TORZASE-375144 format. One line per field, with one value per residue (C-alpha): residue in one letter; z, x, y; residue number from 1; chain. Coordinates in pm, 1 decimal, padded with zeros to 6 digits, always signed. Each point is the difference from the previous one (the first is absolute). Layout:
resn <- a | ... .
w <- Z | ... .
u <- X | ... .
v <- Y | ... .
resi <- NUM | ... .
chain <- A | ... .
***
This chain:
resn <- m | r | l | e | f | d | d | e | e | e | l | l | r | t | t | a | r | e | f | t | e | k | e | l | q | p | y | l | d | a | l | p | d | a | p | m | p | r | e | t | v | q | r | i | m | r | m | v | a | p | l | g | i | l | s | a | r | l | p | s | e | a | g | g | a | g | m | s | y | v | q | l | g | i | l | y | e | e | l | p | a | e | v | a | m | d | a | s | g | n | d | l | a | l | f | r | l | h | h | g | c | t | a | e | v | r | d | r | y | v | e | g | l | a | s | g | r | l | l | a | g | s | a | i | s | e | p | g | a | g | s | d | l | s | s | i | s | t | k | a | r | r | e | d | d | h | y | v | v | t | g | t | k | i | w | s | s | q | a | a | v | a | d | v | l | l | v | a | a | s | f | g | t | d | e | r | g | r | a | r | i | g | r | l | l | v | d | r | t | q | s | p | f | t | i | r | p | t | e | m | i | g | l | r | r | h | h | m | a | e | v | t | f | d | d | c | v | v | p | g | t | h | l | v | g | e | p | g | e | g | t | e | v | y | a | l | s | w | l | s | h | r | p | c | i | g | l | i | a | v | h | l | a | r | e | a | l | a | r | s | l | a | h | a | r | q | r | t | q | f | g | r | p | i | g | s | f | q | l | v | q | h | l | l | v | e | m | s | t | l | v | d | t | s | r | y | l | c | y | r | a | l | h | l | l | d | a | g | k | p | a | r | y | e | s | a | v | a | k | a | y | a | t | e | a | a | v | k | v | t | s | m | a | m | q | v | h | g | a | m | g | l | s | v | e | l | g | v | e | k | l | f | r | d | a | r | m | l | t | i | p | d | g | t | t | q | i | q | q | l | i | a | g | r | e | l | l | g | l | s | a | v | r | g .
w <- -00515.0 | +00304.6 | +00330.9 | +00209.1 | -00012.1 | -00088.6 | +00246.4 | -00132.6 | +00005.0 | +00349.7 | +00124.7 | -00151.1 | +00161.2 | +00341.5 | -00024.9 | -00102.6 | +00266.6 | +00282.1 | -00118.0 | +00000.7 | +00344.9 | +00166.0 | -00182.3 | -00227.8 | +00178.9 | +00340.3 | -00174.3 | -00182.2 | +00312.9 | +00170.2 | -00280.0 | -00032.2 | -00242.1 | -00239.3 | -00307.6 | +00095.8 | -00038.6 | -00297.9 | +00227.0 | +00159.1 | -00334.3 | -00125.3 | +00312.5 | -00038.7 | -00370.1 | +00083.5 | +00259.3 | -00252.1 | -00298.8 | +00088.8 | -00040.5 | -00368.0 | -00008.1 | -00130.0 | -00320.5 | -00010.7 | -00358.5 | -00135.3 | -00145.6 | +00188.9 | -00304.1 | +00007.3 | +00368.4 | +00152.4 | +00221.0 | -00292.5 | +00216.2 | -00119.3 | +00020.3 | +00270.2 | +00207.3 | -00047.7 | +00113.5 | +00315.6 | +00094.7 | -00070.1 | +00222.5 | +00288.5 | +00032.1 | +00174.1 | -00242.4 | +00011.0 | -00047.2 | -00300.6 | -00148.9 | +00047.4 | -00146.9 | -00304.8 | -00102.2 | -00066.9 | -00115.4 | -00270.6 | -00104.5 | -00062.3 | -00196.6 | -00216.4 | -00041.5 | -00115.6 | -00304.8 | -00189.4 | +00224.3 | -00131.5 | +00120.3 | +00174.1 | +00203.2 | +00075.7 | +00126.2 | +00204.9 | +00167.5 | -00000.3 | +00283.0 | +00222.2 | -00053.8 | +00053.0 | +00327.5 | +00140.8 | -00006.9 | -00247.6 | +00016.2 | -00301.9 | -00057.4 | -00280.4 | -00162.8 | -00224.0 | +00101.1 | -00069.6 | +00085.4 | -00337.9 | -00053.0 | +00212.7 | -00152.6 | -00342.5 | -00077.7 | -00340.7 | +00177.1 | +00161.7 | -00056.3 | +00155.4 | -00298.0 | -00080.0 | -00288.9 | -00143.1 | +00002.0 | -00114.6 | +00225.4 | +00264.9 | +00062.5 | +00161.1 | +00210.0 | +00092.2 | +00187.6 | +00330.2 | +00148.6 | +00291.6 | +00227.4 | -00062.5 | +00226.1 | +00189.6 | -00180.6 | +00322.5 | +00087.1 | -00337.1 | -00154.3 | -00342.8 | -00153.3 | -00300.3 | -00181.5 | -00261.1 | -00256.3 | -00339.7 | -00288.5 | -00249.7 | -00152.9 | -00222.4 | -00321.4 | +00203.1 | +00191.2 | +00324.7 | +00214.0 | -00070.0 | +00354.9 | +00091.5 | +00318.9 | +00140.8 | +00304.4 | +00187.3 | +00254.0 | +00246.1 | +00044.6 | -00374.9 | -00085.8 | +00287.5 | +00039.2 | +00266.3 | +00215.9 | +00217.3 | +00244.4 | -00008.5 | +00330.8 | -00030.6 | +00223.0 | +00024.3 | -00057.6 | +00155.2 | +00045.6 | -00378.2 | -00207.8 | -00258.2 | -00170.6 | -00283.9 | -00223.7 | -00229.0 | -00284.1 | -00118.1 | -00304.5 | +00175.6 | -00198.0 | -00025.2 | -00176.9 | -00329.3 | +00122.6 | +00266.7 | -00257.8 | +00076.9 | -00314.1 | -00294.1 | +00014.3 | -00056.0 | +00187.4 | +00343.1 | +00000.8 | -00070.2 | +00266.9 | +00264.5 | -00083.5 | +00030.4 | +00340.1 | +00128.9 | -00109.4 | +00262.9 | +00252.6 | +00037.5 | +00178.3 | +00211.5 | +00111.6 | +00070.7 | +00225.1 | +00193.2 | +00063.5 | +00108.7 | +00254.2 | +00153.6 | -00006.3 | +00152.2 | +00284.8 | +00059.5 | +00011.9 | +00243.7 | +00235.7 | -00021.8 | +00078.3 | +00304.7 | +00118.5 | -00052.0 | +00224.3 | +00274.2 | +00014.1 | +00214.8 | +00010.4 | +00173.1 | +00172.9 | -00304.7 | -00279.5 | -00277.6 | -00245.6 | +00119.0 | -00137.6 | -00341.7 | -00153.7 | +00101.6 | -00144.7 | -00321.1 | -00026.6 | +00065.1 | -00251.4 | -00267.4 | +00073.5 | -00022.2 | -00327.7 | -00152.8 | +00101.8 | -00147.5 | -00330.7 | -00037.7 | +00046.6 | -00249.0 | -00265.9 | +00033.8 | -00009.2 | -00289.5 | -00205.6 | +00094.2 | -00067.3 | -00348.3 | -00069.7 | +00106.5 | -00246.9 | -00277.7 | -00023.5 | -00051.5 | +00304.5 | -00075.5 | +00131.8 | +00303.3 | +00089.1 | -00014.8 | +00197.3 | +00266.3 | +00063.8 | -00002.0 | +00222.5 | +00253.5 | +00063.3 | +00038.0 | +00220.4 | +00226.7 | +00047.7 | +00102.3 | +00230.4 | +00181.2 | +00037.1 | +00146.0 | +00234.0 | +00139.4 | +00053.6 | +00184.9 | +00230.5 | +00077.7 | +00130.2 | +00032.1 | -00372.7 | -00057.0 | +00217.2 | -00148.6 | +00298.9 | -00098.6 | -00358.7 | -00178.1 | -00162.5 | -00150.4 | -00173.2 | -00147.0 | -00117.7 | -00153.8 | -00177.1 | -00139.3 | -00168.6 | -00209.4 | -00203.4 | -00201.0 | -00117.6 | -00307.3 | -00127.8 | +00208.1 | +00071.1 | -00279.1 | -00249.4 | +00096.4 | -00063.9 | -00344.8 | -00077.2 | +00118.0 | -00198.5 | -00315.2 | +00046.7 | +00058.0 | -00291.8 | -00243.3 | +00005.6 | +00145.0 | +00205.9 | -00048.5 | -00363.0 | -00310.9 .
u <- -00909.8 | -00222.3 | +00178.3 | -00279.0 | -00191.2 | -00367.6 | -00254.4 | +00018.3 | +00379.4 | +00009.8 | -00239.3 | +00222.7 | +00307.3 | -00167.9 | -00129.3 | +00339.8 | +00185.9 | -00232.6 | +00008.1 | +00379.8 | +00025.2 | -00261.2 | +00035.0 | +00299.6 | +00292.1 | -00069.5 | -00025.9 | +00330.4 | +00174.6 | -00068.3 | +00180.9 | +00375.2 | +00192.2 | +00032.0 | -00184.3 | -00359.7 | -00141.5 | -00229.3 | -00305.0 | +00080.1 | +00048.1 | -00325.3 | -00185.8 | +00128.4 | -00087.5 | -00354.1 | -00012.2 | +00096.1 | -00193.2 | -00322.0 | +00196.4 | +00050.1 | +00379.5 | +00043.3 | -00191.9 | +00017.2 | +00128.4 | -00240.5 | -00320.8 | -00319.3 | -00154.8 | +00290.6 | -00053.5 | +00230.7 | -00036.7 | +00043.8 | +00156.4 | +00154.5 | +00377.8 | -00028.6 | -00218.3 | +00254.0 | +00276.5 | -00193.0 | -00007.2 | +00370.9 | +00075.2 | -00225.8 | +00058.3 | +00313.9 | +00292.0 | +00030.9 | -00375.3 | +00001.9 | +00293.8 | -00180.1 | -00321.9 | +00186.9 | +00062.5 | -00369.2 | -00064.7 | +00268.4 | -00078.8 | -00365.5 | +00092.3 | +00242.3 | -00240.8 | -00275.1 | +00211.5 | -00032.2 | -00089.9 | -00222.5 | -00356.0 | +00119.4 | +00259.5 | -00245.4 | -00267.5 | +00242.9 | +00214.2 | -00144.2 | -00251.2 | +00250.4 | +00265.8 | -00244.5 | -00127.4 | +00340.7 | -00084.7 | +00287.1 | +00337.8 | +00199.0 | +00359.6 | +00218.2 | +00301.7 | +00170.2 | +00358.6 | +00291.5 | +00371.5 | +00066.4 | -00322.4 | -00172.7 | -00138.7 | +00117.6 | -00274.5 | +00149.8 | +00285.9 | -00229.1 | +00141.9 | -00276.7 | -00144.7 | -00343.2 | -00027.1 | -00322.4 | -00049.1 | -00337.9 | -00264.9 | +00234.9 | +00311.1 | +00323.2 | +00169.3 | +00369.7 | +00191.0 | +00069.4 | -00164.0 | +00122.9 | -00166.5 | -00328.5 | -00255.3 | -00233.6 | +00133.5 | +00037.3 | -00369.8 | -00165.4 | -00250.2 | +00079.6 | +00291.5 | -00022.8 | +00324.6 | +00174.9 | +00168.4 | +00164.6 | -00192.8 | +00282.9 | +00134.0 | -00141.4 | +00146.0 | +00243.8 | +00126.4 | -00169.3 | -00195.9 | -00374.1 | -00126.8 | -00321.1 | -00185.0 | -00099.9 | -00214.8 | +00172.9 | -00215.3 | +00224.5 | -00252.4 | +00014.3 | +00350.6 | +00245.7 | +00302.6 | +00266.0 | +00072.1 | +00284.6 | -00102.8 | +00207.3 | +00061.3 | -00024.5 | +00105.2 | -00351.1 | -00367.6 | +00089.5 | -00356.5 | -00040.5 | +00129.0 | +00276.2 | +00151.0 | +00199.3 | -00214.3 | +00124.6 | -00203.6 | +00147.8 | -00199.9 | -00314.1 | -00308.2 | -00268.7 | -00337.0 | -00025.7 | -00313.8 | +00213.5 | +00173.4 | -00109.1 | -00026.2 | +00230.0 | +00378.3 | +00160.3 | -00268.5 | +00151.4 | +00238.5 | -00279.6 | -00231.1 | +00271.4 | +00091.5 | -00365.1 | -00033.5 | +00319.7 | -00121.5 | -00275.2 | +00186.9 | +00302.1 | -00188.3 | -00168.1 | +00343.6 | +00074.8 | -00306.2 | +00111.6 | +00316.9 | -00212.2 | -00173.6 | +00336.4 | +00128.1 | -00322.2 | +00027.1 | +00363.8 | -00098.1 | -00286.4 | +00225.8 | +00266.4 | -00242.5 | -00128.2 | +00354.1 | +00111.1 | -00283.1 | +00060.7 | +00378.4 | +00172.1 | +00363.9 | +00152.9 | -00330.6 | -00223.3 | -00156.4 | +00245.5 | -00262.9 | +00075.9 | +00354.7 | +00044.3 | +00197.4 | -00264.3 | -00272.0 | +00204.4 | +00000.1 | -00373.5 | -00090.5 | +00214.7 | -00161.9 | -00348.8 | +00083.4 | +00128.1 | -00319.7 | -00221.6 | +00186.4 | +00010.2 | -00375.5 | -00074.8 | +00229.3 | -00156.6 | -00361.0 | +00080.9 | +00110.2 | -00307.9 | -00233.4 | +00148.8 | -00042.2 | -00365.0 | -00033.8 | +00130.0 | +00342.2 | +00310.1 | +00181.7 | +00321.0 | +00218.0 | -00221.3 | -00019.3 | +00376.4 | +00074.7 | -00257.2 | +00151.4 | +00359.3 | -00062.7 | -00236.8 | +00206.8 | +00326.0 | -00177.4 | -00126.1 | +00356.8 | +00102.3 | -00297.8 | +00038.9 | +00372.8 | -00065.6 | -00256.8 | +00273.8 | +00206.6 | -00282.7 | -00036.7 | +00371.3 | +00147.5 | -00347.4 | -00045.9 | +00267.3 | -00173.6 | -00202.3 | -00233.5 | -00132.7 | -00075.8 | +00110.8 | +00284.6 | -00258.9 | -00164.6 | +00340.8 | +00064.4 | -00345.6 | +00038.8 | +00338.0 | -00163.4 | -00228.7 | +00266.4 | +00071.4 | -00317.9 | -00199.7 | +00308.1 | +00281.5 | +00026.8 | +00255.4 | -00230.8 | -00278.1 | +00239.1 | +00081.1 | -00371.6 | -00059.2 | +00299.6 | -00130.9 | -00337.0 | +00165.4 | +00241.8 | -00157.9 | +00332.5 | +00052.6 | +00312.1 | -00048.3 | -00095.2 | +00012.3 .
v <- +02182.8 | -00048.4 | +00059.7 | -00151.9 | -00327.1 | +00005.3 | -00138.9 | -00357.4 | -00001.2 | +00148.8 | -00269.2 | -00268.3 | +00156.5 | +00018.9 | -00356.4 | -00140.0 | +00198.4 | -00104.2 | -00361.4 | +00008.9 | +00156.3 | -00222.9 | -00331.9 | -00043.0 | +00163.7 | -00161.4 | -00336.6 | +00054.6 | +00126.9 | -00333.3 | -00188.4 | -00059.6 | +00220.4 | -00292.5 | -00135.6 | -00072.6 | -00351.8 | -00045.2 | -00032.7 | +00335.7 | +00174.0 | -00148.3 | +00113.1 | +00355.0 | +00007.4 | -00105.7 | +00277.1 | +00269.0 | -00139.2 | +00193.0 | +00324.1 | -00088.8 | +00008.6 | -00356.0 | +00075.2 | +00379.3 | +00025.7 | -00263.4 | +00155.0 | -00074.4 | -00167.0 | -00248.3 | -00083.1 | +00259.3 | +00304.7 | +00240.0 | +00269.5 | +00323.2 | +00024.6 | +00265.1 | -00233.3 | -00277.6 | +00234.1 | +00083.0 | -00367.8 | -00042.0 | +00297.6 | -00095.6 | -00375.2 | -00135.2 | -00025.4 | -00378.1 | -00044.7 | +00233.7 | -00191.5 | -00332.2 | +00140.0 | +00127.6 | -00361.5 | -00056.7 | +00356.4 | -00011.3 | -00356.7 | +00082.5 | +00313.2 | -00197.2 | -00291.8 | +00232.9 | +00084.5 | -00325.6 | -00293.3 | -00279.7 | -00054.0 | -00316.3 | +00190.4 | +00280.9 | -00240.7 | -00203.2 | +00266.9 | +00351.6 | -00040.6 | -00179.2 | +00266.0 | +00286.6 | -00148.8 | -00097.5 | -00369.7 | -00041.8 | +00172.6 | +00118.5 | +00093.7 | +00128.9 | -00163.6 | +00255.2 | +00087.4 | -00232.2 | -00006.6 | +00164.7 | +00194.3 | +00261.2 | +00317.0 | -00123.1 | -00250.9 | -00072.4 | -00181.0 | -00257.9 | -00347.9 | -00212.5 | -00181.8 | -00134.8 | -00242.0 | -00139.0 | -00378.6 | -00131.5 | +00162.6 | +00133.1 | +00210.1 | -00112.7 | +00267.9 | -00006.8 | +00267.1 | +00172.2 | +00307.1 | +00211.9 | +00255.7 | -00179.0 | +00164.1 | -00235.7 | -00309.0 | -00198.1 | +00030.3 | +00065.6 | -00236.8 | +00141.7 | +00188.0 | +00226.5 | -00080.7 | +00211.9 | -00223.6 | +00019.9 | -00156.7 | +00034.6 | +00321.6 | +00273.4 | +00139.6 | +00214.5 | -00301.4 | +00104.1 | -00240.8 | -00020.8 | +00029.4 | -00175.2 | -00085.7 | -00336.6 | -00069.2 | -00280.8 | -00184.6 | -00180.8 | -00285.1 | -00074.0 | +00117.1 | -00049.6 | +00225.8 | +00030.8 | +00303.3 | +00119.4 | +00275.3 | +00318.8 | +00173.6 | +00379.0 | +00290.0 | +00141.7 | -00079.8 | -00332.4 | -00120.4 | +00024.1 | -00294.5 | +00016.5 | -00304.3 | -00147.7 | -00220.7 | -00276.7 | -00146.5 | -00328.8 | -00109.6 | +00124.8 | -00104.9 | +00269.7 | -00045.5 | +00185.4 | +00176.0 | +00171.6 | +00218.6 | +00357.1 | +00210.3 | -00054.3 | -00049.5 | +00336.8 | +00196.2 | -00055.8 | +00294.9 | +00248.1 | -00142.7 | -00005.7 | +00359.3 | +00103.5 | -00166.6 | +00161.3 | +00342.5 | +00000.0 | -00213.2 | +00227.8 | +00279.2 | -00267.4 | -00122.7 | +00365.9 | +00016.6 | -00307.3 | +00200.0 | +00296.8 | -00223.7 | -00091.1 | +00358.7 | +00130.3 | -00249.9 | +00097.2 | +00367.3 | -00062.2 | -00193.0 | +00268.7 | +00281.7 | -00185.0 | -00074.9 | +00362.4 | +00118.8 | -00256.7 | -00038.5 | +00264.8 | +00103.8 | +00299.0 | +00058.3 | +00032.6 | -00211.3 | -00074.7 | +00124.4 | +00352.4 | -00022.2 | +00159.9 | -00286.8 | -00254.7 | +00224.7 | +00023.2 | -00380.8 | -00022.6 | +00271.3 | -00163.4 | -00337.2 | +00150.5 | +00175.7 | -00324.7 | -00181.6 | +00273.0 | +00027.6 | -00377.7 | -00028.1 | +00274.0 | -00145.0 | -00345.8 | +00119.2 | +00234.3 | -00299.5 | -00203.3 | +00293.3 | +00042.2 | -00373.0 | +00026.2 | +00287.3 | -00224.5 | +00164.3 | -00221.4 | +00150.3 | -00188.9 | +00283.2 | +00062.2 | -00370.3 | -00047.8 | +00316.5 | -00088.3 | -00340.7 | +00122.8 | +00299.7 | -00158.2 | -00312.0 | +00189.9 | +00256.5 | -00279.6 | -00124.0 | +00353.6 | +00051.7 | -00331.1 | +00061.5 | +00344.3 | -00154.5 | -00221.2 | +00314.9 | +00176.0 | -00301.5 | -00001.9 | -00325.6 | -00154.6 | +00051.3 | -00261.3 | -00259.4 | -00283.1 | +00026.5 | +00343.5 | -00101.3 | +00318.1 | -00192.2 | -00235.6 | +00295.3 | +00086.3 | -00357.2 | -00023.9 | +00334.5 | -00101.9 | -00298.8 | +00219.1 | +00181.0 | -00317.6 | -00185.5 | +00104.9 | +00178.6 | +00144.0 | +00371.2 | +00025.2 | -00173.2 | +00242.9 | +00289.0 | -00140.9 | -00026.3 | +00355.6 | +00121.9 | -00167.8 | +00172.7 | +00338.4 | -00019.0 | -00240.3 | -00188.7 | -00346.7 | -00063.8 | -00374.3 | -00063.5 | +00210.2 .
resi <- 1 | 2 | 3 | 4 | 5 | 6 | 7 | 8 | 9 | 10 | 11 | 12 | 13 | 14 | 15 | 16 | 17 | 18 | 19 | 20 | 21 | 22 | 23 | 24 | 25 | 26 | 27 | 28 | 29 | 30 | 31 | 32 | 33 | 34 | 35 | 36 | 37 | 38 | 39 | 40 | 41 | 42 | 43 | 44 | 45 | 46 | 47 | 48 | 49 | 50 | 51 | 52 | 53 | 54 | 55 | 56 | 57 | 58 | 59 | 60 | 61 | 62 | 63 | 64 | 65 | 66 | 67 | 68 | 69 | 70 | 71 | 72 | 73 | 74 | 75 | 76 | 77 | 78 | 79 | 80 | 81 | 82 | 83 | 84 | 85 | 86 | 87 | 88 | 89 | 90 | 91 | 92 | 93 | 94 | 95 | 96 | 97 | 98 | 99 | 100 | 101 | 102 | 103 | 104 | 105 | 106 | 107 | 108 | 109 | 110 | 111 | 112 | 113 | 114 | 115 | 116 | 117 | 118 | 119 | 120 | 121 | 122 | 123 | 124 | 125 | 126 | 127 | 128 | 129 | 130 | 131 | 132 | 133 | 134 | 135 | 136 | 137 | 138 | 139 | 140 | 141 | 142 | 143 | 144 | 145 | 146 | 147 | 148 | 149 | 150 | 151 | 152 | 153 | 154 | 155 | 156 | 157 | 158 | 159 | 160 | 161 | 162 | 163 | 164 | 165 | 166 | 167 | 168 | 169 | 170 | 171 | 172 | 173 | 174 | 175 | 176 | 177 | 178 | 179 | 180 | 181 | 182 | 183 | 184 | 185 | 186 | 187 | 188 | 189 | 190 | 191 | 192 | 193 | 194 | 195 | 196 | 197 | 198 | 199 | 200 | 201 | 202 | 203 | 204 | 205 | 206 | 207 | 208 | 209 | 210 | 211 | 212 | 213 | 214 | 215 | 216 | 217 | 218 | 219 | 220 | 221 | 222 | 223 | 224 | 225 | 226 | 227 | 228 | 229 | 230 | 231 | 232 | 233 | 234 | 235 | 236 | 237 | 238 | 239 | 240 | 241 | 242 | 243 | 244 | 245 | 246 | 247 | 248 | 249 | 250 | 251 | 252 | 253 | 254 | 255 | 256 | 257 | 258 | 259 | 260 | 261 | 262 | 263 | 264 | 265 | 266 | 267 | 268 | 269 | 270 | 271 | 272 | 273 | 274 | 275 | 276 | 277 | 278 | 279 | 280 | 281 | 282 | 283 | 284 | 285 | 286 | 287 | 288 | 289 | 290 | 291 | 292 | 293 | 294 | 295 | 296 | 297 | 298 | 299 | 300 | 301 | 302 | 303 | 304 | 305 | 306 | 307 | 308 | 309 | 310 | 311 | 312 | 313 | 314 | 315 | 316 | 317 | 318 | 319 | 320 | 321 | 322 | 323 | 324 | 325 | 326 | 327 | 328 | 329 | 330 | 331 | 332 | 333 | 334 | 335 | 336 | 337 | 338 | 339 | 340 | 341 | 342 | 343 | 344 | 345 | 346 | 347 | 348 | 349 | 350 | 351 | 352 | 353 | 354 | 355 | 356 | 357 | 358 | 359 | 360 | 361 | 362 | 363 | 364 | 365 | 366 | 367 | 368 | 369 | 370 | 371 | 372 | 373 | 374 | 375 | 376 | 377 | 378 | 379 | 380 | 381 | 382 | 383 | 384 .
chain <- A | A | A | A | A | A | A | A | A | A | A | A | A | A | A | A | A | A | A | A | A | A | A | A | A | A | A | A | A | A | A | A | A | A | A | A | A | A | A | A | A | A | A | A | A | A | A | A | A | A | A | A | A | A | A | A | A | A | A | A | A | A | A | A | A | A | A | A | A | A | A | A | A | A | A | A | A | A | A | A | A | A | A | A | A | A | A | A | A | A | A | A | A | A | A | A | A | A | A | A | A | A | A | A | A | A | A | A | A | A | A | A | A | A | A | A | A | A | A | A | A | A | A | A | A | A | A | A | A | A | A | A | A | A | A | A | A | A | A | A | A | A | A | A | A | A | A | A | A | A | A | A | A | A | A | A | A | A | A | A | A | A | A | A | A | A | A | A | A | A | A | A | A | A | A | A | A | A | A | A | A | A | A | A | A | A | A | A | A | A | A | A | A | A | A | A | A | A | A | A | A | A | A | A | A | A | A | A | A | A | A | A | A | A | A | A | A | A | A | A | A | A | A | A | A | A | A | A | A | A | A | A | A | A | A | A | A | A | A | A | A | A | A | A | A | A | A | A | A | A | A | A | A | A | A | A | A | A | A | A | A | A | A | A | A | A | A | A | A | A | A | A | A | A | A | A | A | A | A | A | A | A | A | A | A | A | A | A | A | A | A | A | A | A | A | A | A | A | A | A | A | A | A | A | A | A | A | A | A | A | A | A | A | A | A | A | A | A | A | A | A | A | A | A | A | A | A | A | A | A | A | A | A | A | A | A | A | A | A | A | A | A | A | A | A | A | A | A | A | A | A | A | A | A | A | A | A | A | A | A | A | A | A | A | A | A | A | A | A | A | A | A | A | A | A | A | A | A | A | A | A | A | A | A .
***
């Protein structure tokens, strides 16, 4: 395992960090803490597209950035959390489209998604199906040259602003009676669907929604891969995305630590900086240790994936540890700031709310622990 970035990775990190500090964060700070209008999301995606994050996992020969997983992780760590979450819509869609999309879909959508001209979202989870994809009840039935989709999705990222949704649907059942999961690219201009925005406690500039497909007609050419392949492709995409979610959490924790260090130096009580008190130093050292260990776990997983290793254990542990650590660090930052840490004005509480959001998507902490346990023991706690 490499503990330092090489020259190319360091240049990418410096470029992304300076771009965030000078361009992105000031722009975001001027916006309300509420879902951004589509035009604003699209503008930001066009701003970050040259960095390669929108098509990072798509090979260069297919029109993508063809980045290493470590390079992708650097961008997820350095960009603002809400920007990284928005960018992941296109990033994941292009990765999943690459595994099986038709030439028609590739020619029509890849360039627009890679450049930020088009926005993508995911529609996977349902009221009765989350990590258990085999329980998906949204159905896609073939009629002549098209599919008809019926069902409801929840926690659909970017659905309110997306031009296209990559929808997980059941195409019947296999010999074991489990749903044959497939993927359909649903273009809202061709195949209308309805949405109901979902208000969340954190990452409020990012969009989340419930999506309803009521006999939604989708062209047959928009089937991505073969029915039954969906579960494997989603699992493959989550494998690399989990440590990236962990690095979004690291970004938030790192910011909380930086603010706390500055406050501990400046704030005085009893005639001296509060940073000179042992209990405050204890908090700060614990926060710093959590940030460091989170970073190393996430980049370890990405480094192993770059080396062609499966890294299922490392990916799950990285996501579980880093997101939970960010909740602890941001909470401790509020403690270091005292009463001001509770104020909306200061903004530390926003870091806490945003961090709390990350322990759930792409598999809860408990699901990650089950995955890690299966890899350790060779025994599944879910299925025999």
